[in-house]
C-alpha positions as CSV (number, residue, x, y, z in Angstrom):
1,M,-38.8,67.9,6.5
2,P,-38.6,66.5,3.0
3,L,-35.4,67.2,1.1
4,N,-36.9,68.2,-2.3
5,K,-39.4,70.7,-1.1
6,P,-40.2,73.1,-3.9
7,G,-38.1,76.1,-3.7
8,S,-35.6,74.7,-1.2
9,G,-33.0,74.1,-3.9
10,K,-32.0,70.8,-2.4
11,M,-32.4,67.7,-4.4
12,K,-32.8,64.2,-3.1
13,R,-29.8,62.1,-4.2
14,T,-30.5,58.7,-5.4
15,A,-28.1,56.0,-6.8
16,S,-28.7,57.1,-10.3
17,T,-27.8,60.7,-9.5
18,W,-24.6,59.7,-7.8
19,R,-23.6,57.6,-10.8
20,N,-24.3,60.4,-13.1
21,A,-22.5,62.9,-10.9
22,T,-19.1,61.2,-11.1
23,P,-16.9,62.4,-14.0
24,R,-15.5,58.9,-14.7
25,Q,-17.7,55.9,-15.2
26,Q,-16.2,52.5,-14.8
27,R,-17.6,50.2,-17.4
28,G,-15.4,47.1,-17.2
29,V,-12.2,45.8,-15.8
30,S,-9.0,47.5,-16.4
31,L,-5.9,45.8,-17.8
32,I,-4.0,46.2,-14.6
33,E,-6.7,44.4,-12.6
34,V,-6.7,41.5,-15.1
35,M,-2.9,41.2,-15.0
36,V,-2.9,41.2,-11.1
37,S,-5.6,38.5,-11.1
38,V,-3.7,36.4,-13.6
39,L,-0.6,36.7,-11.5
40,V,-2.4,35.7,-8.3
41,L,-3.9,32.7,-10.2
42,G,-0.5,31.7,-11.6
43,V,1.2,31.8,-8.2
44,G,-1.6,29.7,-6.8
45,L,-1.4,27.1,-9.6
46,M,2.4,26.9,-9.1
47,G,1.9,26.2,-5.4
48,V,-0.6,23.4,-6.3
49,A,2.0,21.9,-8.7
50,A,4.7,22.0,-6.1
51,L,2.5,20.3,-3.6
52,Q,1.7,17.6,-6.2
53,A,5.3,17.0,-6.9
54,T,6.1,16.7,-3.2
55,A,3.2,14.3,-2.6
56,L,4.4,12.1,-5.5
57,R,8.0,12.0,-4.2
58,N,6.9,11.2,-0.6
59,G,4.5,8.6,-1.9
60,Q,7.3,6.8,-3.7
61,S,9.4,6.9,-0.6
62,S,6.5,5.5,1.4
63,L,6.0,2.7,-1.1
64,E,9.7,1.8,-0.9
65,R,9.5,1.6,2.9
66,S,6.5,-0.7,2.7
67,Q,8.3,-2.9,0.1
68,V,11.3,-3.2,2.4
69,V,9.2,-4.4,5.3
70,A,7.6,-7.1,3.0
71,Y,11.1,-8.2,1.9
72,S,12.2,-8.5,5.5
73,Y,9.3,-10.7,6.4
74,S,9.9,-12.9,3.3
75,I,13.4,-13.8,4.4
76,L,12.1,-14.3,8.0
77,D,9.5,-16.7,6.8
78,A,12.1,-18.7,4.9
79,M,14.2,-18.7,8.1
80,R,11.2,-20.0,10.1
81,A,10.7,-22.7,7.6
82,N,14.4,-23.7,8.0
83,H,14.4,-23.1,11.8
84,A,17.3,-25.3,12.8
85,A,19.7,-23.8,10.2
86,A,18.6,-20.3,11.2
87,L,19.3,-20.9,14.9
88,A,22.7,-22.4,13.9
89,G,23.6,-19.1,12.1
90,A,23.4,-20.4,8.5
91,Y,21.5,-17.2,7.4
92,N,23.9,-14.8,9.0
93,T,25.5,-12.6,6.4
94,G,28.4,-11.3,8.5
95,G,27.8,-7.7,7.6
96,M,26.0,-5.6,5.0
97,Q,25.8,-7.5,1.7
98,C,25.3,-5.4,-1.4
99,G,25.9,-8.1,-4.0
100,I,24.0,-11.3,-4.8
101,P,25.7,-14.2,-3.1
102,A,27.0,-17.1,-5.1
103,A,24.9,-20.2,-5.5
104,G,25.4,-22.6,-2.6
105,N,24.5,-26.2,-1.8
106,T,22.4,-25.6,1.3
107,L,18.8,-24.4,1.6
108,A,19.9,-21.3,3.6
109,Q,22.4,-20.2,0.9
110,G,19.7,-20.7,-1.8
111,D,17.2,-18.7,0.3
112,L,19.8,-15.9,0.8
113,R,20.6,-15.7,-2.9
114,Q,16.9,-15.7,-3.9
115,W,16.1,-13.1,-1.3
116,M,18.9,-10.7,-2.3
117,Q,18.1,-11.1,-5.9
118,S,14.4,-10.3,-5.5
119,L,15.2,-7.5,-3.1
120,K,17.5,-5.8,-5.7
121,E,15.1,-6.4,-8.6
122,G,12.1,-5.0,-6.6
123,M,13.9,-2.0,-5.1
124,S,16.1,-0.9,-8.0
125,G,15.0,-2.9,-11.0
126,D,18.7,-3.9,-11.7
127,A,19.8,-6.9,-9.8
128,V,23.2,-7.1,-11.4
129,N,24.6,-3.6,-11.4
130,D,22.9,-2.1,-8.4
131,T,25.1,-1.2,-5.4
132,T,22.6,0.9,-3.4
133,V,20.3,-1.9,-2.1
134,C,22.0,-4.0,0.6
135,G,20.9,-6.4,3.2
136,Q,22.2,-7.9,6.4
137,I,21.0,-10.7,8.6
138,A,22.3,-11.3,12.1
139,C,20.9,-13.9,14.5
140,V,22.0,-14.3,18.1
141,A,20.4,-17.1,19.9
142,N,16.8,-17.0,18.7
143,V,16.6,-13.3,18.0
144,C,17.3,-12.2,14.4
145,T,17.8,-8.7,13.0
146,V,17.2,-8.1,9.3
147,T,18.5,-4.8,8.1
148,I,17.8,-3.5,4.6
149,Q,19.5,-0.3,3.2
150,W,18.6,1.5,0.0
151,D,18.9,4.8,-1.8
152,D,16.1,7.2,-0.7
153,T,17.2,10.5,-2.1
154,R,13.8,11.1,-3.6
155,G,12.2,11.5,-0.2
156,T,11.8,14.8,1.6
157,A,15.1,16.2,2.8
158,T,13.7,18.4,5.6
159,N,14.4,15.9,8.4
160,A,17.9,15.0,7.1
161,A,19.3,18.5,7.7
162,A,17.7,18.7,11.1
163,A,18.8,15.3,12.3
164,G,22.3,15.6,10.6
165,A,22.2,12.0,9.8
166,A,22.4,10.2,6.4
167,N,19.8,7.7,7.6
168,A,17.2,10.5,8.1
169,E,14.4,10.9,5.6
170,G,15.8,12.3,2.4
171,G,19.3,11.1,3.2
172,A,21.3,9.2,0.6
173,Q,20.8,5.9,2.3
174,R,17.9,4.7,4.3
175,Q,17.8,1.7,6.6
176,V,15.0,-0.4,8.1
177,Q,15.7,-2.9,10.8
178,T,13.3,-5.7,11.7
179,V,14.0,-7.6,14.9
180,V,12.1,-10.8,15.6
181,R,12.3,-13.8,17.8
182,L,12.3,-17.1,15.9
């Protein structure tokens, strides 16, 4: 039975009749909707900016770890070139050294001085006044351990609190040890 049969009084409702039947007609976007969308967009952009800052900070920390490994291998290569002196303990620092050693008369002393100076210049940019970049070399028999310590406060501090150690990522001091057999 059709709805708009003559004399039935019923009218077929179409989309245009529904639109005309409502008392209010929405013709655009209200100010509240615009403000909410701007707020959501602003929060999203702030999140992206925070992610970018964290990525830059962690990228710098990763670069410093890579540089430390390269500096470790540079002194190990010098020790391999002067193998007899390295086995005799001429490269041993006797503990963590944070200053540039005085100029010496032997090849091992010259290598140590050059290594520490390039390490400080590369990691901090200030070879004279820096006290945060330190190095240690300890050889026992033919196994040598090179330890480098530096300031890594720019790294992410999430692991430092969980581990409770200063050597964790984001701690004030970070150490990398390289152990090799000469």
